[in-house]
C-alpha positions as CSV (number, residue, x, y, z in Angstrom):
1,M,118.4,127.8,86.0
2,I,118.1,124.6,84.0
3,L,114.6,124.2,82.4
4,R,112.9,121.0,81.7
5,P,114.3,118.9,78.8
6,H,112.6,118.6,75.4
7,G,109.0,117.6,75.8
8,Q,107.4,116.8,79.2
9,T,108.1,113.2,79.8
10,V,108.5,112.3,83.4
11,Q,109.4,109.1,85.3
12,I,108.1,108.1,88.7
13,I,110.7,105.9,90.3
14,Q,110.2,103.9,93.5
15,D,113.0,101.9,95.2
16,G,115.1,102.2,92.0
17,K,112.4,100.9,89.7
18,V,110.5,103.0,87.1
19,I,106.8,102.5,88.0
20,Y,105.3,105.2,85.6
21,T,106.6,107.0,82.5
22,I,104.2,109.8,81.6
23,D,104.0,112.4,78.8
24,L,102.6,115.4,80.6
25,D,101.7,117.0,77.3
26,N,99.3,114.2,76.5
27,S,98.1,113.2,80.0
28,D,94.7,114.1,81.5
29,D,94.4,115.4,85.0
30,R,94.7,112.5,87.4
31,T,95.9,111.4,90.8
32,I,98.4,108.6,91.3
33,V,98.8,106.9,94.7
34,T,102.0,104.9,95.4
35,E,102.7,102.9,98.5
36,Y,106.0,101.9,100.1
37,Q,106.1,99.8,103.2
38,G,102.7,101.0,104.3
39,S,103.3,104.7,103.6
40,K,101.5,106.4,100.7
41,N,102.4,109.2,98.4
42,V,99.7,111.1,96.4
43,I,101.0,112.5,93.1
44,R,98.8,114.9,91.1
45,I,98.9,115.7,87.4
46,Q,97.0,118.8,86.7
47,E,97.1,121.1,83.7
48,H,100.1,119.2,82.3
49,Q,102.2,119.7,85.4
50,I,103.1,117.2,88.1
51,Y,103.6,117.6,91.9
52,M,103.4,115.7,95.2
53,E,100.0,116.5,96.6
54,D,100.4,114.6,99.9
55,A,102.8,112.1,101.5
56,E,102.9,109.9,104.6
57,C,106.4,110.8,105.6
58,P,107.8,112.7,108.6
59,D,109.0,115.9,107.0
60,H,106.8,116.5,103.8
61,I,109.8,118.1,102.0
62,C,108.5,116.4,98.8
63,V,105.2,118.1,99.1
64,K,106.8,121.5,99.8
65,M,108.9,121.2,96.6
66,G,105.8,122.1,94.5
67,V,105.5,121.6,90.8
68,L,108.3,119.7,89.0
69,K,110.0,122.5,87.0
70,S,113.5,121.5,86.2
71,S,115.5,118.4,85.2
72,A,118.1,119.5,87.7
73,S,115.6,119.4,90.6
74,P,113.6,116.2,90.8
75,I,110.9,115.8,93.5
76,V,112.3,113.3,96.0
77,C,110.7,111.6,99.0
78,L,113.6,109.9,100.7
79,P,111.6,108.0,103.4
80,N,109.4,106.4,100.7
81,K,112.2,106.0,98.2
82,L,110.2,107.9,95.5
83,I,111.6,110.2,92.8
84,I,109.7,112.2,90.1
85,R,112.0,113.5,87.4
86,Y,112.1,114.6,83.8
87,T,113.5,112.2,81.2
88,D,114.1,112.2,77.5
89,N,112.5,108.8,77.1
90,E,109.8,108.8,74.5
91,N,108.0,105.6,75.7
92,T,105.0,106.5,77.9
93,D,102.2,104.9,79.9
94,A,100.0,108.0,79.9
């Protein structure tokens, strides 16, 4: 199994555009709500981990994926064109 890369910097990408870059090591617990064509995704950062808490999509596969653990397995919500993945980028919005 491939573990997360150096550090805990993640990107939240929607429709091909990076909308958040977050350093989980330095981020407080919080909720991020994104919207795509009227459908919402609720992303939760808790105890320096990130996961999809809720989603307005038909199958909820993104919610069932649980906590982001590996750079090889991003959290993806295809209907809402949303990806949460680890990155080596050091620039953050956290």
